C-alpha positions as CSV (number, residue, x, y, z in Angstrom):
1,M,-27.7,27.8,28.7
2,K,-27.1,24.8,30.5
3,Q,-28.3,22.5,27.9
4,L,-25.3,24.7,25.2
5,L,-22.5,23.4,28.0
6,F,-24.1,20.3,28.1
7,S,-24.0,20.1,24.1
8,L,-20.3,21.9,24.6
9,I,-18.8,18.6,26.8
10,L,-20.4,16.2,25.0
11,L,-18.8,17.3,21.6
12,M,-15.3,17.7,22.9
13,L,-15.8,13.9,25.1
14,G,-16.9,12.7,21.7
15,S,-13.9,14.1,19.8
16,T,-11.4,12.9,22.7
17,L,-12.9,9.6,22.4
18,K,-12.8,9.5,18.2
19,A,-9.1,10.4,18.5
20,Q,-8.0,7.7,21.2
21,E,-9.7,4.7,18.9
22,P,-7.5,2.5,18.1
23,V,-5.5,2.0,14.7
24,P,-7.2,-1.4,13.2
25,S,-4.7,-4.1,13.0
26,A,-3.0,-5.7,9.6
27,N,-5.8,-8.7,9.9
28,E,-8.9,-6.5,10.3
29,I,-7.3,-4.0,7.3
30,L,-6.3,-7.7,5.2
31,K,-9.4,-8.9,6.0
32,E,-11.8,-6.0,4.7
33,A,-9.9,-5.7,1.3
34,Y,-10.3,-9.3,0.9
35,I,-14.1,-9.2,1.5
36,L,-14.3,-6.3,-1.1
37,A,-11.9,-8.1,-3.5
38,K,-13.9,-10.6,-3.7
39,K,-17.3,-8.4,-4.4
40,E,-15.3,-6.2,-7.2
41,N,-13.6,-8.9,-9.0
42,K,-10.1,-7.0,-7.7
43,K,-6.6,-7.9,-6.4
44,V,-5.4,-6.5,-3.2
45,F,-2.6,-4.3,-3.4
46,V,-1.0,-3.4,0.1
47,M,1.7,-1.0,0.8
48,F,4.3,-0.7,3.7
49,H,4.6,2.7,4.4
50,A,5.4,5.2,7.0
51,S,4.7,9.1,7.6
52,W,7.9,10.1,6.9
53,C,8.8,8.1,3.8
54,G,9.0,10.7,1.0
55,W,9.1,7.5,-1.6
56,C,5.9,6.1,-0.2
57,H,5.1,9.6,-1.4
58,K,5.6,9.2,-4.4
59,M,3.9,6.0,-4.8
60,D,1.1,7.0,-3.3
61,K,1.2,10.2,-5.7
62,S,1.7,7.8,-8.6
63,M,-0.9,5.5,-8.1
64,N,-3.2,8.2,-7.3
65,D,-2.3,11.0,-10.8
66,E,-5.3,11.4,-13.2
67,T,-3.8,9.5,-16.0
68,C,-3.3,6.3,-14.4
69,K,-5.6,6.4,-10.9
70,Q,-8.4,4.3,-13.0
71,F,-6.3,1.9,-14.0
72,F,-5.4,1.2,-10.1
73,D,-9.2,1.3,-9.3
74,D,-10.5,-0.8,-11.7
75,N,-7.9,-4.0,-10.5
76,F,-6.8,-3.3,-6.8
77,V,-8.5,-3.1,-3.2
78,I,-5.4,-0.9,-2.3
79,R,-4.6,-0.6,1.2
80,H,-1.5,1.0,3.5
81,L,0.3,-1.0,6.2
82,V,1.7,1.7,8.7
83,V,5.1,0.2,9.6
84,N,8.9,1.8,10.3
85,E,7.4,5.2,12.2
86,S,9.4,7.7,14.0
87,P,9.7,7.4,17.9
88,D,6.8,9.5,18.8
89,K,4.1,8.7,16.2
90,K,4.4,5.0,16.9
91,N,1.0,4.9,17.5
92,L,0.0,4.8,13.8
93,E,1.6,1.5,13.3
94,N,-0.5,-1.5,12.6
95,A,-0.8,-3.9,14.9
96,G,0.5,-7.2,12.7
97,A,1.9,-4.8,9.8
98,E,5.7,-5.7,10.7
99,E,5.2,-9.3,11.5
100,L,3.4,-9.7,7.9
101,K,6.2,-7.6,5.9
102,T,8.4,-10.0,7.2
103,K,6.1,-13.3,6.2
104,Y,6.8,-12.1,3.3
105,N,10.6,-11.4,3.4
106,G,10.5,-7.7,3.2
107,Q,12.0,-7.8,6.6
108,N,15.1,-6.3,5.4
109,Q,13.7,-4.7,2.8
110,G,13.1,-0.5,3.0
111,I,9.8,0.7,2.3
112,P,7.4,1.2,0.3
113,F,7.5,-2.3,0.1
114,W,4.4,-3.8,-1.2
115,L,2.4,-7.2,-1.7
116,I,-0.2,-8.2,-4.4
117,F,-2.6,-10.9,-3.6
118,D,-5.6,-12.5,-5.0
119,K,-9.3,-12.4,-3.5
120,N,-8.4,-15.2,-1.4
121,G,-5.3,-14.0,0.2
122,N,-2.7,-15.8,-2.3
123,L,0.4,-13.7,-2.9
124,L,1.4,-13.4,-6.5
125,S,3.8,-11.1,-6.8
126,D,6.0,-8.6,-4.3
127,S,8.1,-5.7,-4.9
128,K,11.8,-7.1,-5.5
129,M,13.0,-7.6,-8.3
130,R,15.0,-10.9,-9.0
131,K,17.7,-11.8,-11.2
132,A,17.4,-15.6,-12.5
133,G,18.2,-18.3,-10.1
134,Q,17.2,-15.6,-7.0
135,T,15.1,-17.3,-4.1
136,E,12.2,-15.4,-3.2
137,K,13.7,-14.4,-0.2
138,E,16.3,-12.9,-2.0
139,G,15.6,-9.1,-4.2
140,D,16.3,-5.8,-4.4
141,N,13.0,-3.4,-3.9
142,S,12.1,-1.7,-6.0
143,G,10.2,0.5,-3.7
144,C,8.0,3.1,-5.4
145,P,9.4,2.4,-9.4
146,A,11.8,5.2,-10.8
147,S,14.2,4.2,-12.7
148,E,14.0,2.5,-16.2
149,N,15.2,-1.5,-14.3
150,E,12.2,-0.8,-11.3
151,V,9.3,0.6,-13.8
152,S,9.9,-2.4,-16.0
153,F,9.8,-4.8,-13.4
154,F,6.4,-3.3,-11.8
155,I,5.2,-3.2,-15.6
156,S,5.8,-7.2,-15.6
157,V,3.5,-7.3,-12.3
158,L,0.8,-5.7,-13.8
159,K,0.8,-7.4,-17.4
160,K,1.1,-10.7,-15.1
161,V,-1.9,-9.8,-12.6
162,T,-3.9,-8.0,-14.3
163,T,-5.8,-7.0,-17.8
164,L,-4.0,-3.5,-18.7
165,N,-3.5,-3.3,-22.2
166,E,-0.5,-2.3,-23.6
167,Q,-1.6,1.9,-24.0
168,Q,-2.7,1.8,-20.1
169,L,0.6,0.2,-19.4
170,A,2.6,2.9,-21.6
171,I,0.7,5.4,-19.2
172,I,1.9,4.0,-15.8
173,T,5.2,3.6,-17.2
174,K,5.3,7.1,-18.7
175,R,3.8,8.6,-15.2
176,F,6.5,6.4,-12.9
177,R,9.2,7.1,-14.6
178,M,8.8,10.9,-13.4
179,N,9.6,9.7,-9.8
180,E,13.4,9.5,-10.9
181,N,13.9,13.5,-11.0
């Protein structure tokens, strides 16, 4: 009986300690992602999101849809950084994520806001749609692409940073256009 009680106490203590593990920092997440990207010869797709963000969930659902998940998995190490959480969930935020978002001119953008890096950490693209003549600081966040204009922009980015073919890009286009409804 003593052994059973002792085992239960250890189990409860372990669960409590596990629940209190700190959320990894943005730097830790990116460091791990770059190591994996180098190993697998992929790009790093970073999405800033929050638990309450419906469009963030739509982005995840679209990228994980069975029709196109493999296209994203074959080309990217995908990582999420939590920002802009509600006051009762601030503990979910990744330290340094907001600063990283600001570094890449995302401070006045909604979420999801995404960045694509090469395996060495060089920025290749972001989610900001720019008109001719706009600087890297300007542009409208495409977030989770849904409208024809947003999806066209997203496809142009994918053409630039991946080797996806026209048929694969058409499948991604069809899936993301479903987000408008």
